[in-house]
N, C-alpha and C positions, 0 to 999 in steps of 0.2 A: 504494500500500500504506500502511496506517495507520502512523503514527509511534509510537515507544515513549514512553510517558508514565507514569512511576512513580507520580505522584500520582493520576492517573486510574485506574490499575490497583488501587491501594489502596482508593479510594472505591468502585469497582465490586465489589470483593470483599466490602465491607460490604453493598452492596445485594443481593448474592446470598444473604445470610442474613436478609433482611428478615422472612420468616415467623417466624423465631425471635425477632427483636427486638421485634416488635409485641406490645404489652401486657405487656412484661416489664421488670423492673428490670435494667439492664445494669451489671455490675460489671467495672471495668477495673483491672488491676494497674498498678504504676508504669511498667513497660516499654511496655505498650499505651497507657497514658495519654500518655506522651511521644510515641509514634508518631502517635496520632490528633490530638494537639494540632498537630503540624507540618502534617498534611494538612487540618486544619480540619474534622474529622469530626463534631464534637458537634452542629452544626445538622442534619446528616444523620440522626443517631440520632433526633432530635426528629421529623423528617419521616417516618421509618419507623415511628413510633408507640411509641417507648420511653416507659415511664412516668417513668423517671429514669435518669441515668448517675451512678454512685457509685464511690468508691474502694474497692477490694477490701481493701487492708491497713487502711484506716481505717473499716471498716464500722460503721454505727450503726443501732440499732433505729428511729431516726427516718427512715431511708431509705424505710420502707414507707408513710409518709404524704406523701412528696414525689412529686407527680404532675404532669407537664407537661400531660397531657391532661385534667386535672380530672375523673377518674372516681373514684367512691367505693367501688368494689369492692375488696376486699383483693387484694394481689398474689398470683397463683397460680404465677407463673413467673419464674425469674431466668436471665440469661445471663451467663456469666463468660468474659471474653476475657483471655488471659494470654500473655506472651512468655517464660514460664518453664517449666521442667519441672513436671509435675504434682505430684511429690513436694515441690517447694518451696512450692507454693501450697495444698497440701492442708489445712493447718490453717486458712487463711483461708476456704476454701470451706466447710469443716465449720462454722466459726463463723457464716457467713452462713445456712446451713440451720438451725442451732440457734436463731438469733435471729428467723427468719422462719417461724413454724410454719404459716402458711397456704400456703406454697410447696410444691407437689408436682411441679413440673416444672423440672429443672435441666439446662441445656445449657452445656457447657464447650467453648470453642474455644482451642486452644493452637497456638502457632507451631512447636512442636517435634514432629517427626513420630514415628510409632510406632517406626520403625527406630532413630531417634536415642535414644528412651527406652530401648529394649532394649539398645542398645550402650553407654549411659552407664555408667561405673564404679559398682559397688555399687548399681545400680538394682534395685528389687524387681520391676520389670515385665519381661515377656518379649516375644516377637515380636508377640503380640496385646495390646499395651500398653493400648490404649484400653478394650477390653472388660474387661480385668483391673482397670483402675482404677475402672470403673463398679461392679464388684462390691465392691472394697475400700472405696469411698466409702459405698456402701449399708450395708455391714457395720459400718463405724465409726459411721455415723449411727444405725443401729438399736441398737447397743450404748449409745450416748448416750441414746436415748429410753428404753431399758429401765432405765437408772440413775435416770431421773426419770419413772416411769410415771404419776404423778398430774398431770403438766403439762397445764394447760388449753390448749385450742386457741385461746383468745381472746388476741389480742396484748396486751391491757392487763391481763391477770390477774397477781396477785401471785405465783402459783405459777411461772408462766413466768419472771417477772422474777428470781426467786431462783435459777434453774437455767440461765440462758442462757450463762454463762461457765464452761466446764469448766476445772478446775484440774489434772486429771491428764493424763498423756500420751495423746494420741489420734493414731492413724495413725502417720506416720513421725517427726513432730517435736513437741516440747513446745509447747503453746499458751501464749504469754506471758500474764502477768497483765494483764487489760484492765479499765479503769475501767467501772463499770456506768453507762453513759451514758443508760440508759433511765429511771432512777429519777425524774429531774426531769420528764421528759416524761409519765410515767404519773401522777405526783402532780398535775400542773397541768392535763393535757389529757385525762385518761381519760374524763371525762364529756362532753367537747365533741366527740370524734371518734366518728362512728358509721358503720357500713357498711350499704349498701342490701341488703335481704333478708338480714339478719345471721344469723338463726336457720337459714335454709335453707342459707346458705353454710357454717356450721360443721357442720351435720349431714352435708353432702356431704363436708367435709374429713375427718370422722372415719373414713369408710370408704375413703379413698384412701391409696395408698402412694406414696412418693417414686419418681419416674422420672428417671433420669440418662442423658444422652447425651454422649459426648465426640467431638469432630471436630477435624480438622486445619485450621488457618487460617494459612497460611504468610506472607501479606503483612503482617507487622507490622514495619515499618521506618520510618526517619525520613528522608524525602526533603527535601533542601534546595531542590531544583528538580526539574522533570520528569525530569532525567537525572543527578542527583547524589544519592546517598543514603548513609547510614550505619545501623548497627544501634542499637536502643534501649540506653541505657547500663545499664539494670537488667534487661535480658533475659538469658536463659541463654547465648545464643551470645556476646554481648559479654563476659559475666562469666567465661566458661570460660577456663581457663589455656591458653596457647599454647606453654608450655615446661614441662619438668620439671627437677629438679636434675640438671644435666649440664654437662660442661666447656665446651660451646659455648653454654650459655644465658646470657643477660644480663639478662632480666627475664621474669617469669611472664606479663606482658601483651604480650610480643613474641615472634615466632618465634626459634628459635635461629639463631646465625650459620651461614651455609651453608659446608659443607665439600666438597660434591660427592657426598655419600653420604646419601640420604634415610633416615629412620628405618625400622626394621623394623616389620612389622605388629603385633608384640607391644608396641612402645613408642609407639604412636600415642596422643597425648594427647587429652583430651576436646574441646579446642578445634578440632582437625582434623576430628573426626567431625561435630560440630555445624555447623561452617562448611560442610563438604561437603554435608550434608543441606540446609542453608538454600539454597545456590546451586542445587542440583539442583531443588528444589521451586519456587524463584523462576523458573527458566527454564521449568519445567513450567506454572506459572500464567500466564506471559507467552507461552506457546505458541512457545517458541524451541528449536531444535535446536542444541546447542552443539558447536563444534569447539574443543577445549580445549588451551591452551598455558600453560606455567608457567615461572617464573623464580625459583629459590631452592629449597632442599631441602624446606622446609615446604610450599610451594606445590605442589611435585611430588607430595607425599603426598596433599594435598587433591585435586589434579587427578586422580590415580589413583582415589581414592574416587568422585569424581563420574563419571568415565568408566565405572567398573564398574556404577554404578547406571543410567547411561544405556543401557548395553549390555543390561541385563536387562529394562528396562521400555519402551524407546522404539522397539523394532523395528517397522517398518512404519507408523509414525505420520507423517503429513504435517505438517510444521511449517516455520516461517520459520527459515532458517539464520542463525546468529550466531557470532561468534568470542568466546571467553572467554580473557582473559589474567589469570592469577593471579600476584601478585608478593609476595615477602616484604618486610615493612617494614624488616627489618634490612639489606637491600641498600642502603638510603639512609637512614641515621640522621641525616644532617646537615640535611636539609630541615626536618623537624618540630622540630628543636632550635633552629633559627634564627628570627629575627623578620623575616619577609619582607614585601615591599611588597604587602600585601593588606588591603583594608578589612575583610573578613569575619574574617580572623585577628586584626586589632586589636580588633574588637568582642568576639569570644569570649575574647580574652585579658584584657580589661578588665572585662567585665560580671560581676556576681556570679551564681552558679548556684543553682538550687533545691537544698535539702537532700535527700539521699537518703532515700527512704521507708523502706527497710529496710537493715540493716547485715548484711554477710556474715560478721562476726566470730563470730556464734553458730552458723554452719552446722556440721553435724557431718560427719565423714568417717572412713573407715577408717584404721587406723594405716599401712597401706601407701601409701594416698593422701596422707596428711599428710607422709610422708617425702619424697615426690616434689615437694611444693609445697603452697600453700594450696588449699583446696577451691574458692574463687571469688575473683574480683578485684573491687575497688571502682573502677569507672570514674566519671569526673566526669560528672554529669548534663548533658544537652544543652540542657535547659530553662533559658535565661538569664532573668534578671529585669531587665527594662528599666525604669529609673527614669523615671516620668512626672510626678512631682509638680511639677517646675520648668516643665513644658510646660502642664499643665492648671490648676494653681493660679493664682489671681489675683495681681497684682503685690503688693497689700497684703493679706496674709492676715488681718490684724486686721479690716479692713473686711468681708471675707467672713464672718468669724465673727460680727460684729455684725449682718450681714444675716440670718444664721441665727437669731440671738436675736430679731430683729424678727418673723421668720416664726413662731417658736414663740409669741411673745406674741399675735400675731394669731390663731393657732390656739386659744390658751387663751380668748380672748374669745368665740369661738363654741362652745367646748366646755362650759364650766361657769362661768357668771357669778357664782355664789354663792361659789366658792372663788378667784375671780380675784385678790383682794388678796394672799392668802397665796402664790399661785403667782407673782405678779409680784415679790414680795419675794424668793422663792427664785431667780427669774430674775436679779434685780439682783445677788444674792450670787454667782451663777454667773458673771455677766459680769465682776465685779470679779476673781474668781479666774482668769478666762480671760486677763485682761490680764497677769498675772504668770506664767502657766503656759503652756508650749509643748507640752504633752502631746498636744493635738489635732493640732498640726503633725507631731509624731513619728508618731502613728498614721496620719496621712495618707500620710506617706512610706513606711510599712510596707505599706500597702494598695495604693497606686498603682504597680503593677508591670505591665509588658506582657510579651509574648512573641512569638516569630516564628511566623508561619503561612505556609508556603510556597505555599499555594493562592491567596493574595491576589495579584491581578494589576492591572496598569495597561496599557491598550491591548493586552490579550492576552498580556502577558509577565509572568512571576512577578517580584515585587520581588527576592526572594533570588537568583533565577537571573541577573538582570542585574547585581546587586552582586557575585556570585561571580566574574564575569569582569572586574572592575575593580580597578585599583590604588587606593591610598588617596585620592589627589587626584582621580582621575577619578570614583571612586565618590561622593565628596562633591559634586562638580559635578553629577552625575546626580541625586542626591537633591534638590539645590537646584532643578534644572529641574522635577522632579516636583512639588515643593511649589508652585512658581510656576504650573504648569499647573492644579493642583488649586484654587488660590486664584482663578484666572481663571474656572474652571468654576463655583465657588461664588459668584462675583461679590463677593469680599471684597477691599477695598483695604487696602494696607499703608502706614502713615505712616512710612516709613523709606527711605533711599536704598540700593538694592541694586545693587551693581556687577556688570557682566557678567563671565563667566569664573570665576575662582577663588572657591570657596565658603568664607567664613570662618565661625568658630563663631558669632559674633554674628548673622550673616545667617541661618544655619540656625535659630537659636533664635527670631529674630523671625518668620520665615515659619511655623515650626511652631506657635508660640503663636497667631498670627493664624488659622491653619487650625483650631486646636482650641478657639477661643473660643466658637463656636456648638456647641450640643449635636448638632444634626443633622449638621453638617459633621464633628464629631469621630467620630461613629459611622460615617459614610460613608467617611471617609478614615483610619480607624484604622491601616491597614497602613503607609502612608507616614509617618504621625505617629510610630508606634512605631519605624520604621526611622530616622527623623531623630533621635529621642531616643537611640537606641542609638549612632548616629554621634557625637552631641554628647558622650556619656559617654566614648567612645573617644578623642575629640579633646581632651578636657579635659586641662589642663596636667599634672596629676598622673599620668595614665595615658600620655599621648602622650610626655611627656619621658622616662619610664622606657623605653618601647618604643623610642623613637629612640636613647636611650643604648645600649641593647642592640644595636640594629642597627648603630650606629657602631662599637662594640667588635668586633662580628663582622666588619665590613669590614676593620678593622685587622688582625685575625687572618688573614683571607684574604690580605691584602697581605704580611704577614710570612711566611705559608706559602709564598709564591712566592719568598721571599728565601733565608734560611738557617734551620736548626733552632735556632741560637743566638738569633736575633732573636725567633723565635716563643716559645721557652722564656722569654726575658726578659720578653716581653709578658704571658705567662700569670702569671709570678711577680709582676709589677707589679700586675695585677688582684687577685690574692689578698692582697697586702700592703695595697692600698687598702681592701679589704673589712675587713681586720683593724683598720686604723686607724679607719675610720668606725664600726665596731662597738664598739671600745673607748671612743670618744668618747661614743657613745650610752649605754654602760653607766655611764659616769661621771655622766651627767646623768639616769640612771634612766629613760630613755625612748628610743624609736626613732622619731624624727620622720620623717614622709614626705619623701622626697627624690627628685628627678628623676634622680639618678645611681645607679650600681650600688653598693649599700651592704652587702649581706649576703654571707655566705660561700656560701649556696646559689647566688646569682647568679654568683659567681666560679667555683664548681664546674661550673655548666652551661657557662660559657665555656671552662673547662678541658677538658670533654668535647668541645666543638666544636674546640678547638685540637688535641687528640689525634687526632680523626678526620681533620682536615686534614693533620696531620703524617704519619699513616699513608698518606695518598694521595700526599704529596709527598716524604717522607723515609723510605721503608720500611726502609732499611738503616743508619740512623744509629747505633742502639744495638744491643747484643747481644740484648736481649729486648723492646725497644720502639723507637719512632722517635727518642727523644732519648738523648744520652749520659748516663753515670752522674752526672757533675757537674751537668749541666743539671737532671736529675730531682731531685738532692739539694737544690738550691736551692728547687725547687717544693715538695718534701715538707716542708722546714723552714718554709716560708711557711705551709703549711696547718696544721702543728702549732701555730705561734704564733697563727694566726687562731682555731683552735678553743679554745685556752687563753684567749684574750681574749673569746670569744663562746660560752660553754657552752650557750646555747640551741640551738646547731646540733646538739646530741646527738640530735635527733630523726631524723637521717639514719641509714640502715640500717647503714653501716659504723661508726657510733659508738654503736649500741644497747648499753645496759647501763652506760654511763659517765656518765650525766647527773649523778648525785649526786656522784661524785668530781670532775667538772669544776666543778660549782657550789661545792663546798666549797673547791676550790683557788682559785677566783676570790675567794671571801670572805676567804681567808687573804691573798691579794695585796692586797686593799683594806685589810685590817686592818694589814698591815705598812706600807703607805703612810701610814696615819694615825699609826702609832707613829713612823715616821721624821719625820713633820711635827711631832710634839710633842717629839721628843728634843732639838731645838735650844733648847727653852726650859727644859731641866732644870738648866742651870747657874745660872739665876736663882732656883731653888727652894731654900729652906732645909730641910735634912734634920734631922729630930729623932732622938732617941736610939733609937727603936724600929726605925728603918730599918737600924741597924747589926747587928740581931740576925740578919739573913740574910746576913751577910758570908761565911760559909763554905759557901754553897749554889751555888758556881760549877759544881760537877760536875753537879748536878741540872739546871741551865740548859743545860749542854752536852749532856746526854743528851736533853733535850727538843728542842733544835735539831737534833741528829743524827737523831732520829726524823722530824722534819719534812722534813729534807733527803732522807732515805731515801724517804719517801712521795712527795715531789715527783719524785724520780728514777724511782721505780716507775711513777708516773702517766705521765710522759713516755715511758718505754719501752713501756708498754701502748699509748699513743696512737700512737707511731711504728709499732708493729706493725699497728695498724688502718689507718694511712695507707699502709703498704706493701701491704696487701690492696687498698686503693682503687686504687693504681697498677697492680697486677696486673690489676685489672678494666679500667683505662684501656688497658693493653696489648692486652687482648682486643678492645676497641672499635676500636683503631687497626688491628687486623689485618683488619677487614671492608673488603674492597676491591671491593664490588659495583658501585660507581659508576665505578671507574677504567678497567675494561676496555672501556667504551663509548667512551672517548676514542681508543682504538687503532684504526687502520685506517679512520679517518673523515676527511673533508675539513673538518670543523668543528673547527678547532684554535684558534679565537680565544677571547678571554677571555669573550665573551658566551655562547658555547656551553658553555664549561667551568663557568660559574656557574649553568647551568640545572639543574632538578631531574631526577631519574632518569626520572620519567614522561614529561617532555618529550623527553628523549633517546631513550627507547624508542619512543615513538609516531612520532617523526621518522624513525627507522630502519625501523620496521614499515611505515609508509605509503609509504616509498620502496623497500620490499622488499629492504632490506639484511639481511645475516646478523647475528644477535645471539648472541654467545657465551653458552652455558649455557641458551638457550631450548629447552625440550622440548615436543614435540607429543605429546599423548596420543591415539593412534589407537584407534578403537572395535574391537570384535571383528571386524566385517566388514572394516574397514580393515586389521587385522593379517592377515586371511585373504588379502586381495589382495596384501599386501606379501610374505608368506611363501610362499603356495601358488601363486597364479596369476601371481606375478611372473616365475617361470621361463619362462612361456609368452609373456611380453611384454605381459601384461594388468595390470601393476602401476599403481597410482595415482601421479600426480605429487605431490610434497611440497606440502602445503597451506600457505597463508599467511594471516595475519590480515587483510591488506589485501584479500583476495578477498571479504570479507564487507561488507555494507552496514550491519550492526549489530555493534558491538564493545563488549563489556562488560569493563571493567578493574576488578578487585577487588584492593585492597591489604590483605593479611592483617596486621592490626596497627593500621591507621588511616590517614587522609589528613588534609591540611590545605587551607586555602583557596588558598594559593600554587600547589599542584599542580593544583587544578581550573582555575585561570586559565591556567596554562602548557599544560595539555593542550588547551584551546580554541585557544591560540595555535598549537600544533603542527598542529592540525586545519585551521586557516585557512591556514597556510603550505603545507600539502600540496596544496592545490588540489582537495580531495575533499569538496565540500559535500554529496554524496550519502550520506556516512557518518553514521550516528547513533551517537554516542559516549556511553556510559553509564559513569560513574565511581562506584565504591562502595568502602566500607572498613569495617573492624570498628567504628571509632569516629572522632570528629573530634578531632584532636590539636592542642594548643597547646604552646608551649615549656614551660609549667608542668606540663602533663601528662607530657611527656617527662622532665622532671626528676624527677617522682614515680616514673615507671616505672623510671628508671635508678638513682636514688639513694634512693628511698623504700622503703616496705614491700614493694613488688612486685619490688624489685631482687634479682638473684642474686649480689650481691657476696659 
């Protein structure tokens, strides 16, 4: 039987729409662009005959003249592929149609199903959402055409240029003011660009109307490997809120804490509906019949929704059986907060990310929806920017620049000998300026960025798939081995001593530079070169020292958590005090220098969260409302108050919102007082003149001023203490989540190695050994419930199913996954002795400790 391959399924789904792609301009929104970049789909679009692949949000009128297939006919057809709700991309689609007047055929593919569109809060679309949207889009387009009835059908006409950007509201959302990027093109190129059979084409256009089709395209996801995937960061499913304002909510980007009572049908948030629809249609596309299990209140709600859909539509269909395990991220908050031993986690924690294409801050929502929480979340983009300038650039950048100048001079000799003297003079001036200016190097570093493509393979294995299963040291050694093999195949020798075994940063850089020196070798081995560059960036001292310092501090917290609550509280207080001291020193020097140690209050607060989660697991009854005693918490609170007063820049955190100005002014007062105290020692040496005695009787005024200052300082501290008290109530809530502790009970794995494993490892270990898991719920289908309730009395009931009975197991973590969990699930599968099982790991997004800090303490927090 064929194995499950997420990358192949995604590419096959694109091939299935090849008729629509041929001879069309393909517009991708940010979510689908991120997805197709991971699977390496852009060459496939070219093979299928697309004229061009363009950005939907950054659409330009120049898109109509970009043609990979070098045809001169005007574009008649566009294809829009989006990972968002149709209402969210409506304004972009309308802008495309307005700027491309020769287009009369528009096909829209969205990853959000019709049922999800109709079920989404405040959606204007009903059960027949796609046909309704086709009518609405045509209506808005025709209204726009009526407002500009004299628009010429000719793309280069001035009438069209003046009316392509609508400024009034169209459809559901306001079209933002867009720069008229066509003006320069029309002025410079209008006479140069012509179309074949131009008059015939425009006469045909005049009698044609716009035709719109909307279809469902479910497989828009980001596979890191054939069996590991997450959702696009700017897609509607990943951006949907997973919580509303509720006592058990900790973040709008995470499921609520489990209490054993799933939400009512009236309280189901948009994230649950969209996630259920995605999982159902994913299984449908992959021809899988799901047996659904869930762990956590939110997952039980999603599991019920998927089960109801499967019962309605899948009766009598023959499919491959698979087990689905849905898990709440909030059952294990510790794992994504910690800096685990995973090379992929290090890479994603250190590399810069692409800027988001759109901001969700302008999204509109009803008043009732805004009260429950934000309309959408801002997830960190998955598209990392791998720095390649140090790998590709020559050792001496100046020499390469002068080689460029020599090439230009040779070109000028052959171009125009009459003006050669003046050109050479200008070239000499430019070369002199180049010696003093590094702008070219800066522009090089801005342009030379790489990205991951999971479809790239070596010996049949995906690069990312192999790295996901490795620790940091093992992954670096494997990359070194790949580089050496590639160099041998390219017959490139390296003039350096390479030691066997451990891979140092200098060795990796030497091998990668040698492989990238030839242009042919660079193009052929770009996958391993980019992976080596990403690893070098992650192993750089600036990033690796910080990551290792975090990891060491987390290990100390784990050790103290196994001792007493007093030692753990003292360790947390010490970390906070250190951050306050380092922050105050940086403020004095007016700069925050990069340091390999934990220096900021945000770092200390993330470790405080880790400490509280550990305390909740180990000391659940130490305090009346939390894991620590009142005195232990008092010391931690005072440490945070002092740290915030020393570092007012930390006011960006959610629990300090609205206090930035007060904290900044308070710090300025403290600095001013220190200066006054420093100069007061010299007052005895100063001669007072007679004018200074005129203010002898103003002591009362000075006292009143000092009283007001003292009062304002006291008021600020009281307000700050109230904010810190709210923070600790939030920490108490985090410490009460004990989703990971009950798996320790009733098991033979009581050693330290097992206790330090992730929740996914423990779950799969027990599942594959067919042990009972407390809280795991099986969602039986309608037929299954009938056997259980009706025929069971006659002895015809079904045996209780198990995940281990299936050869395909899909584990989906609602809220996100990280690299450590992927590695440990593979370890659990290998230890089980079940090589026949195909394990697929998925999640809402890919989480780093910085992402968790933003979710728990940033704008998405429910503090």
